[in-house]
C-alpha positions as CSV (number, residue, x, y, z in Angstrom):
1,M,23.4,16.2,-13.7
2,E,20.7,18.0,-15.4
3,M,17.1,18.4,-13.5
4,R,14.2,19.5,-15.5
5,T,12.8,22.9,-14.2
6,L,9.3,24.5,-14.4
7,D,7.5,27.1,-13.9
8,S,4.3,27.8,-13.6
9,R,4.2,31.3,-15.0
10,D,4.8,29.4,-18.1
11,A,1.6,29.6,-20.1
12,D,2.3,26.1,-20.9
13,F,2.8,24.7,-17.4
14,W,-0.5,22.7,-16.2
15,Q,-0.3,21.1,-19.7
16,V,3.4,20.1,-19.4
17,L,2.6,19.1,-15.8
18,K,-0.4,16.7,-17.0
19,D,1.7,15.3,-19.7
20,L,4.4,14.2,-17.5
21,H,1.8,12.4,-15.0
22,E,-0.4,11.3,-17.6
23,T,0.7,7.5,-18.0
24,G,0.7,6.9,-14.5
25,N,1.3,3.3,-13.5
26,S,1.0,1.6,-17.2
27,G,1.3,-1.7,-16.0
28,A,3.1,-4.9,-17.3
29,D,3.8,-5.2,-21.3
30,A,2.1,-8.5,-23.1
31,Q,5.4,-10.6,-22.6
32,T,5.0,-10.1,-18.8
33,M,1.5,-10.7,-18.9
34,A,1.8,-13.8,-20.8
35,T,4.2,-15.1,-18.7
36,V,2.8,-14.4,-15.5
37,Q,-0.5,-15.6,-16.7
38,D,1.1,-18.8,-17.9
39,I,2.6,-19.2,-14.0
40,I,-0.7,-18.9,-12.5
41,T,-2.4,-21.2,-14.6
42,Q,0.5,-23.6,-14.1
43,V,0.2,-23.0,-10.1
44,R,-3.6,-23.4,-10.6
45,K,-3.6,-26.7,-12.5
46,R,-0.5,-28.7,-10.8
47,G,-0.1,-27.4,-7.4
48,D,2.9,-28.1,-5.2
49,A,4.5,-29.6,-8.2
50,A,4.9,-26.3,-10.2
51,L,5.7,-24.5,-7.0
52,L,8.9,-26.8,-6.6
53,E,9.8,-26.4,-10.4
54,Y,9.3,-22.6,-10.2
55,T,11.3,-22.3,-7.3
56,A,14.3,-24.3,-8.7
57,R,14.1,-22.5,-11.7
58,F,14.0,-19.0,-10.3
59,D,15.1,-19.2,-7.0
60,R,18.0,-22.1,-7.6
61,M,16.8,-24.1,-4.8
62,Q,16.1,-28.2,-5.4
63,L,14.0,-29.4,-3.1
64,T,12.6,-32.9,-2.8
65,S,9.0,-32.1,-1.2
66,A,6.6,-29.1,-0.6
67,A,6.8,-29.5,2.9
68,E,10.1,-27.4,2.7
69,L,9.1,-24.4,1.3
70,E,7.5,-23.6,4.6
71,I,9.6,-22.1,7.2
72,P,9.3,-23.2,10.7
73,Q,8.2,-21.0,13.2
74,A,11.2,-22.4,15.4
75,R,13.5,-20.6,12.6
76,L,11.8,-17.2,13.0
77,D,12.4,-17.5,16.4
78,E,16.1,-18.0,15.9
79,A,16.3,-15.0,13.9
80,L,15.0,-13.1,16.4
81,Q,17.5,-13.9,18.9
82,R,20.6,-14.0,16.5
83,I,19.9,-10.0,15.1
84,S,21.3,-7.4,17.6
85,K,20.0,-6.4,21.1
86,E,19.9,-2.9,19.4
87,R,18.2,-4.0,15.9
88,R,15.6,-6.3,17.9
89,A,15.0,-2.9,20.4
90,T,14.2,-1.2,17.4
91,L,12.2,-3.5,15.5
92,E,9.9,-3.9,18.6
93,F,10.0,-0.1,18.9
94,A,8.6,0.4,15.4
95,A,6.3,-2.5,16.0
96,E,4.7,-0.7,18.9
97,R,4.1,2.3,17.5
98,I,2.7,1.1,14.3
99,R,0.5,-0.9,16.6
100,H,-0.7,1.9,18.7
101,Y,-1.5,4.0,15.8
102,H,-3.4,1.7,13.8
103,T,-5.5,0.4,16.9
104,Q,-7.0,3.8,16.5
105,Q,-8.6,3.2,13.1
106,K,-9.8,-0.4,14.4
107,L,-14.0,-0.4,13.1
108,E,-16.3,-1.3,15.4
109,S,-20.1,-2.8,15.0
110,W,-22.8,-0.7,15.3
111,A,-26.7,-0.8,15.1
112,Y,-29.8,1.6,16.2
113,L,-33.2,1.1,17.0
114,E,-36.2,3.0,15.1
115,D,-39.3,4.0,16.5
116,D,-41.2,1.1,15.2
117,G,-38.8,-1.4,16.4
118,T,-36.8,-1.9,13.6
119,V,-32.6,-2.6,13.8
120,L,-30.4,-1.0,11.3
121,G,-27.0,-1.4,11.7
122,Q,-23.3,-2.8,10.6
123,K,-21.4,-6.1,11.9
124,I,-17.7,-5.8,11.1
125,T,-15.6,-8.7,10.9
126,P,-11.8,-9.4,10.4
127,L,-11.0,-11.6,7.5
128,D,-10.2,-14.9,8.2
129,R,-6.8,-15.3,6.5
130,V,-4.4,-13.0,4.7
131,G,-1.3,-13.6,2.4
132,L,2.1,-11.2,3.1
133,Y,4.2,-11.0,0.1
134,V,7.8,-9.9,1.2
135,P,10.8,-9.3,-1.1
136,G,14.0,-11.7,-0.4
137,G,17.3,-12.6,-0.7
138,K,19.8,-9.6,-0.3
139,A,17.0,-7.4,-0.2
140,A,15.9,-6.5,3.7
141,Y,12.3,-5.1,3.9
142,P,11.7,-5.7,7.9
143,S,9.7,-2.4,7.6
144,S,7.2,-3.9,5.2
145,V,7.0,-6.8,7.1
146,L,5.7,-4.8,10.3
147,M,3.5,-2.2,8.2
148,N,1.2,-5.3,6.3
149,A,1.4,-7.7,9.1
150,V,0.6,-5.6,12.3
151,P,-2.5,-3.4,11.3
152,A,-3.7,-7.4,10.0
153,K,-3.3,-8.5,13.8
154,V,-4.9,-5.3,15.0
155,A,-7.7,-5.9,12.8
156,G,-8.4,-9.6,14.2
157,V,-7.0,-11.4,11.0
158,A,-7.1,-15.0,12.5
159,E,-4.2,-16.5,10.3
160,L,-1.6,-14.5,8.2
161,I,0.4,-16.3,5.6
162,M,3.8,-14.9,4.7
163,T,5.6,-15.7,1.5
164,V,9.3,-14.7,0.7
165,P,11.7,-15.8,-1.9
166,T,14.6,-17.3,-0.6
167,P,17.4,-17.3,-3.9
168,G,19.9,-19.5,-3.3
169,G,18.8,-20.4,0.1
170,E,19.6,-16.8,1.3
171,V,17.2,-15.9,3.9
172,N,17.2,-12.5,5.3
173,E,17.4,-12.5,9.5
174,L,15.4,-9.5,9.9
175,V,12.8,-10.4,7.8
176,L,12.1,-13.2,9.6
177,A,12.8,-11.4,13.2
178,A,9.9,-9.0,11.9
179,A,7.8,-11.8,11.3
180,A,8.2,-13.2,14.4
181,I,7.6,-9.8,16.0
182,A,4.4,-9.1,14.2
183,Q,3.2,-12.8,14.8
184,V,3.0,-14.1,11.3
185,N,1.7,-17.5,11.7
186,R,3.1,-19.2,8.8
187,V,6.0,-18.3,6.5
188,F,6.6,-19.9,3.0
189,A,10.1,-19.7,1.2
190,I,8.3,-18.7,-2.5
191,G,8.5,-16.0,-4.5
192,G,7.4,-14.2,-7.6
193,A,4.3,-14.5,-9.5
194,Q,3.7,-18.3,-8.6
195,A,3.5,-17.0,-4.6
196,I,0.8,-14.9,-5.8
197,A,-0.9,-17.6,-7.6
198,A,-0.4,-20.2,-4.6
199,L,-1.9,-17.4,-2.1
200,A,-5.0,-16.8,-4.3
201,Y,-6.0,-20.5,-5.5
202,G,-4.1,-22.7,-3.1
203,T,-2.4,-25.7,-3.0
204,P,-2.1,-29.1,-0.5
205,T,0.7,-27.0,0.9
206,V,-0.1,-23.1,1.1
207,P,-3.6,-22.2,1.9
208,A,-5.8,-20.0,0.0
209,V,-6.0,-16.7,1.6
210,A,-8.8,-13.8,1.3
211,K,-6.5,-10.8,0.3
212,I,-3.0,-10.2,-0.6
213,V,-1.1,-7.6,0.7
214,G,2.6,-6.4,0.2
215,P,4.7,-5.0,-2.2
216,G,6.9,-7.0,-5.2
217,N,8.7,-6.6,-8.7
218,I,6.8,-6.0,-11.8
219,Y,6.0,-10.1,-12.1
220,V,4.4,-9.9,-8.5
221,A,2.1,-6.8,-9.2
222,T,1.3,-8.1,-12.9
223,A,0.4,-11.4,-10.8
224,K,-1.7,-9.4,-8.3
225,R,-3.6,-7.5,-10.7
226,L,-4.8,-10.7,-12.3
227,V,-6.0,-12.7,-9.4
228,F,-7.9,-9.8,-8.0
229,G,-11.6,-11.0,-7.9
230,V,-10.4,-14.3,-6.7
231,V,-9.2,-12.7,-3.9
232,G,-8.7,-8.7,-2.7
233,I,-5.8,-7.1,-3.2
234,D,-4.1,-4.1,-1.2
235,M,-3.2,-1.9,-4.4
236,I,-1.2,-2.1,-7.7
237,A,2.1,0.4,-6.5
238,G,4.1,2.2,-8.9
239,P,7.4,3.9,-8.3
240,S,7.9,5.7,-5.4
241,E,7.2,9.3,-5.2
242,I,7.8,12.3,-3.0
243,L,6.7,16.2,-3.4
244,I,8.3,18.6,-1.2
245,I,6.8,22.2,-0.9
246,C,9.1,24.4,0.7
247,D,9.2,28.4,1.5
248,G,12.8,28.2,0.9
249,R,13.9,28.7,4.8
250,T,14.8,25.3,5.2
251,D,18.0,24.0,4.9
252,P,18.8,23.2,1.5
253,D,20.9,20.0,2.3
254,W,18.0,18.6,4.2
255,I,15.5,18.9,1.3
256,A,18.4,17.4,-1.3
257,M,18.5,14.7,1.2
258,D,14.7,14.3,1.7
259,M,14.6,13.7,-2.3
260,F,17.4,11.6,-2.4
261,S,15.5,9.4,0.0
262,Q,12.8,8.5,-2.7
263,A,15.1,8.6,-5.6
264,E,17.4,5.9,-4.4
265,H,14.6,3.2,-4.5
266,D,15.1,3.0,-8.6
267,E,15.6,4.5,-11.6
268,D,11.8,5.5,-11.7
269,A,11.2,7.0,-8.7
270,Q,10.0,10.5,-8.9
271,A,11.3,13.2,-6.6
272,I,9.8,16.8,-7.0
273,L,10.6,20.0,-5.1
274,V,7.9,22.8,-5.5
275,S,8.8,26.5,-4.2
276,P,7.9,30.1,-4.5
277,N,11.8,30.8,-4.2
278,E,13.7,30.7,-7.4
279,N,16.7,31.1,-5.7
280,F,16.3,28.0,-2.9
281,L,15.5,26.0,-5.6
282,D,19.0,27.0,-7.3
283,S,20.4,26.6,-3.5
284,V,18.9,22.7,-3.3
285,R,20.2,22.1,-7.0
286,A,23.5,23.1,-5.6
287,S,23.2,21.0,-2.6
288,I,22.1,18.1,-4.7
289,A,25.5,18.4,-7.0
290,K,27.3,18.3,-3.5
291,L,26.2,15.6,-1.9
292,L,25.2,13.2,-4.6
293,P,28.8,11.7,-4.7
294,Q,28.5,11.2,-1.3
295,M,25.6,8.4,-1.5
296,E,25.8,4.6,-2.0
297,R,23.4,4.5,-4.4
298,A,24.6,7.7,-6.5
299,D,24.1,6.0,-9.6
300,I,20.2,5.5,-9.0
301,I,19.4,8.4,-7.6
302,R,21.5,10.3,-10.4
303,K,19.3,8.9,-13.1
304,S,16.1,8.9,-10.9
305,L,16.5,12.8,-10.6
306,S,17.7,13.1,-14.3
307,A,15.0,11.2,-15.6
308,R,11.7,12.0,-13.4
309,G,13.1,14.6,-11.0
310,L,11.6,18.2,-11.4
311,L,11.7,21.4,-9.6
312,I,9.1,23.4,-9.7
313,H,9.1,27.2,-9.2
314,V,5.2,28.7,-8.2
315,R,3.9,32.1,-7.7
316,D,3.3,31.6,-4.0
317,L,2.1,28.6,-1.4
318,T,-1.4,28.5,-2.5
319,E,-0.5,27.6,-6.3
320,A,2.1,25.3,-4.6
321,A,-0.7,23.6,-3.3
322,A,-2.9,23.4,-6.2
323,V,0.2,21.8,-7.8
324,A,0.3,19.1,-5.2
325,D,-3.3,18.3,-5.6
326,F,-3.0,17.6,-9.0
327,I,0.2,15.2,-8.6
328,A,-1.4,13.6,-5.7
329,P,2.0,12.2,-4.5
330,E,2.6,9.3,-2.2
331,H,4.5,11.2,0.3
332,L,4.1,15.3,0.7
333,E,6.4,16.9,2.7
334,L,5.5,20.7,3.5
335,S,8.5,22.3,4.7
336,V,7.2,25.5,5.3
337,E,6.5,27.8,8.4
338,D,2.4,27.1,8.8
339,A,2.6,23.2,7.7
340,E,-1.2,22.9,9.1
341,G,-2.3,25.7,7.3
342,L,-0.9,24.9,4.0
343,A,-2.1,21.0,4.6
344,A,-5.7,22.5,4.9
345,K,-5.4,23.7,1.5
346,I,-4.5,20.1,0.3
347,S,-6.7,16.9,-0.3
348,H,-4.8,14.5,-2.5
349,A,-1.7,12.9,-0.8
350,G,-1.0,9.1,0.3
351,A,0.7,11.0,3.6
352,M,1.5,14.5,4.4
353,F,4.7,14.9,6.4
354,M,4.4,18.7,8.0
355,G,6.9,20.8,9.4
356,R,10.9,21.3,8.8
357,Y,11.8,18.4,10.9
358,T,9.5,15.5,9.5
359,A,11.3,14.0,7.2
360,E,9.5,11.2,5.4
361,A,12.3,8.4,6.3
362,L,10.3,8.7,9.6
363,G,7.1,7.5,8.1
364,D,9.0,4.8,6.3
365,Y,9.9,2.8,9.6
366,C,9.0,4.1,12.8
367,A,6.3,7.2,13.0
368,G,3.5,5.1,13.6
369,P,1.2,5.9,10.1
370,N,1.1,3.3,7.6
371,H,4.0,3.5,4.8
372,V,2.1,1.5,2.1
373,L,0.6,4.3,0.3
374,P,-1.5,5.0,-3.2
375,T,1.2,6.2,-5.9
376,A,0.7,7.1,-9.7
377,R,-1.9,10.0,-8.8
378,T,-4.2,7.4,-7.1
379,A,-4.2,9.3,-4.0
380,R,-6.8,10.8,-5.5
381,F,-9.7,8.2,-4.7
382,S,-7.8,5.6,-2.8
383,S,-6.1,5.9,1.1
384,P,-3.0,4.2,2.9
385,L,-3.2,0.7,4.0
386,G,-5.0,0.0,7.3
387,V,-6.7,-1.8,9.6
388,Y,-10.2,-1.0,7.9
389,D,-8.6,-2.6,4.9
390,F,-8.6,-6.2,6.8
391,Q,-12.2,-6.0,7.9
392,K,-15.2,-6.1,6.2
393,R,-18.5,-4.8,6.9
394,T,-21.9,-6.6,6.7
395,S,-25.2,-4.6,6.5
396,L,-27.6,-6.0,9.2
397,I,-31.4,-5.4,8.9
398,M,-34.5,-6.7,11.3
399,C,-37.5,-5.5,10.9
400,S,-40.3,-5.2,13.4
401,P,-44.1,-6.2,11.8
402,Q,-44.8,-2.6,11.9
403,G,-41.5,-1.9,9.9
404,A,-42.0,-4.6,7.3
405,S,-45.6,-3.2,6.7
406,D,-44.4,0.3,6.3
407,L,-41.5,-0.4,4.1
408,G,-43.0,-3.0,2.1
409,K,-45.5,-0.5,0.7
410,H,-42.6,2.0,-0.6
411,A,-40.4,-1.3,-1.8
412,S,-43.6,-2.4,-3.8
413,T,-44.1,0.7,-5.5
414,L,-40.1,0.8,-6.8
415,A,-40.3,-2.8,-7.4
416,R,-43.3,-2.6,-9.9
417,G,-41.9,0.5,-11.2
418,E,-39.0,-1.5,-12.2
419,G,-41.2,-4.3,-13.5
420,L,-39.8,-6.7,-10.8
421,T,-43.3,-8.1,-9.6
422,A,-41.7,-10.9,-7.7
423,H,-39.5,-8.7,-5.3
424,A,-43.0,-6.8,-5.1
425,R,-45.4,-9.4,-4.3
426,S,-42.4,-10.3,-1.4
427,A,-42.5,-7.2,0.1
428,E,-46.6,-7.1,-0.2
429,Y,-46.7,-10.4,1.8
430,R,-46.0,-8.6,5.0
431,I,-47.8,-5.6,4.8
432,K,-50.3,-5.3,7.5
433,P,-54.3,-5.3,6.1
434,S,-55.8,-1.9,6.6
435,S,-58.2,-1.8,9.8
């Protein structure tokens, strides 16, 4: 298997790197966009009837009424009892760590009093109702349930509505158990773009929400893009990414496996290793060749590394930091002696995993910080999912008579400068007459 190698000493290095990352998340093609738009339109027009038709067509489930789309709470509790004690304990352990971490993020309302008696502040309120999309069927992503639901509950969201496809009636027990642990309020067996449309616009059975979060395939991602504005969304996630900076002193098998951990997601995932030690890059290449045949998802990993994997030789760790900042990866491992010092030189990453012992996989499941992270270089301007995504801010202004008079003079001047005389006169009515 061949992996592309780049060297920062090459004259065209930065241009090549730019070209490789220019496309980013290109989104859906025209056919996918049209298909998703039609599904959204049908759900808006025909509500539950459209949901039943799409569930029969895509998930091979013939239901007689829309009420059958809802998975009762008792079924979630049953799933929690069915899974092994070890898995239940692990889900509860992860949920508690996620809850504890996200509790630190919770925003609080604040206000201050000015000398003239004017009060200014900010009121923080949770979103009323949030929708959580979870992939279903054979795919098992209980970690995604926890990472999306727990912060919403910490924020104070009153009602959390989860949708999960159940193709052929296949229900994933771990996903339902995680929903029970995370205190999801209602669950519907709906998938695809039709689930996003139902959450955005509502039907007689599925309540409309204020925001939709959670991962999905290209149809789900496209639907989220199209309903944005009617509802909020978390982000449009691209393929998984990992960039590892290593000084050459970590076991190359560890680094190879860390690269595999993202490459196994799908063929479009990207794994990059950056090091000032050229011999170490060769050692990791050898580890990849040695370990790959042992992997259950070897074909996917091989295609991912061949198509998008990179080994980058740089002059030093300072230059490695510059490469990381340019790529702004979803996951950034700093497998170096002074990880904190190197982290201080880097501004753009979804999450940083610092030190030789901090495998990215720990963050995926149970470290505590959220694993819903910006991809495709969007870490340059966006952040991990957090409690703040489920809270909104309202500005508070309460003028005293003196404050209204003083501010009104300035507001009047600015308003008349903009030609908005009603604004000006509204402010002027409250200006105290000169004594």
